[in-house]
C-alpha positions as CSV (number, residue, x, y, z in Angstrom):
1,X,0.0,0.0,0.0
2,X,1.4,3.5,-1.0
3,X,1.3,6.6,1.1
4,X,-1.2,8.1,-1.3
5,X,-3.6,5.1,-0.7
6,X,-3.3,5.7,3.0
7,X,-4.0,9.4,2.6
8,X,-7.1,8.7,0.4
9,X,-8.4,6.3,3.0
10,X,-7.8,8.7,5.8
11,X,-9.7,11.4,4.0
12,X,-12.6,9.1,3.5
13,X,-12.9,8.6,7.2
14,X,-11.2,5.4,7.8
15,X,-9.4,5.0,11.2
16,X,-5.7,4.1,11.6
17,X,-6.7,0.7,12.8
18,X,-8.9,-0.1,9.8
19,X,-6.2,1.3,7.3
20,X,-3.6,-1.0,9.2
21,X,-5.9,-4.1,8.8
22,X,-6.4,-3.3,5.1
23,X,-2.7,-2.9,4.6
24,X,-1.8,-6.3,6.2
25,X,-4.6,-8.0,4.3
26,X,-3.2,-6.8,0.9
27,X,0.4,-7.9,1.9
28,X,-0.8,-11.4,2.8
29,X,-2.3,-12.1,-0.6
30,X,-0.4,-14.8,-2.5
31,X,1.2,-13.3,-5.7
32,X,0.7,-16.6,-7.7
33,X,-3.0,-16.3,-7.9
34,X,-4.0,-16.0,-11.5
35,X,-6.3,-13.0,-12.4
36,X,-9.9,-13.9,-12.7
37,X,-11.7,-12.9,-15.8
38,X,-14.9,-11.1,-15.2
39,X,-17.9,-11.1,-17.6
40,X,-18.1,-7.8,-19.3
41,X,-20.6,-5.3,-17.9
42,X,-23.9,-5.0,-19.7
43,X,-25.7,-1.7,-19.7
44,X,-29.4,-1.4,-20.4
45,X,-30.2,1.4,-22.8
46,X,-33.1,3.5,-21.5
47,X,-35.5,4.9,-24.0
48,X,-34.8,8.6,-23.0
49,X,-37.2,8.3,-20.2
50,X,-36.1,9.1,-16.6
51,X,-35.8,6.1,-14.2
52,X,-38.0,7.3,-11.4
53,X,-40.6,9.8,-10.4
54,X,-38.1,12.2,-9.0
55,X,-36.1,12.3,-12.2
56,X,-39.3,12.8,-14.2
57,X,-40.2,15.9,-12.1
58,X,-36.6,17.1,-12.5
59,X,-36.6,16.6,-16.3
60,X,-39.9,18.6,-16.4
61,X,-38.3,21.5,-14.4
62,X,-35.3,21.5,-16.6
63,X,-37.4,21.6,-19.7
64,X,-39.5,24.5,-18.3
65,X,-36.2,26.3,-17.4
66,X,-34.8,25.8,-20.8
67,X,-38.0,27.2,-22.4
68,X,-37.8,30.3,-20.1
69,X,-34.1,30.8,-20.9
70,X,-34.8,30.6,-24.7
71,X,-37.7,33.1,-24.5
72,X,-35.5,35.5,-22.5
73,X,-32.7,35.3,-24.9
74,X,-35.1,35.9,-27.9
75,X,-36.5,39.0,-26.1
76,X,-33.1,40.4,-25.2
77,X,-31.4,39.7,-28.5
78,X,-34.1,41.1,-30.9
79,X,-33.1,44.2,-32.7
80,X,-35.2,47.3,-32.1
81,X,-37.2,48.7,-34.9
82,X,-35.5,51.4,-36.8
83,X,-37.3,54.7,-36.5
84,X,-39.0,56.0,-39.6
85,X,-38.2,59.4,-41.1
86,X,-41.5,60.7,-39.7
87,X,-40.6,59.5,-36.2
88,X,-37.1,61.3,-36.4
89,X,-38.8,64.5,-37.7
90,X,-41.4,64.4,-35.0
91,X,-38.6,64.0,-32.4
92,X,-36.8,66.9,-33.7
93,X,-39.8,69.3,-33.9
94,X,-41.1,68.4,-30.5
């Protein structure tokens, strides 16, 4: 076990006794043990639907927020109408 491993375990809340027990267990392992091959992990593809009711509510809130942000961006980024000649003359004369 390296010092970095010990520091990581200490930051995660393990006590000195627990870290010492882990260190002695790793040193006692026989080195001649062949590595075991594990079956590849399979992932289930979701159809774009949230897994639970909490996620569904969160997805709806995010969608509403996105719509509000898009509407605000459109309002703020639209160019104001150019004043017509009549508007300019009315402003000068008044």
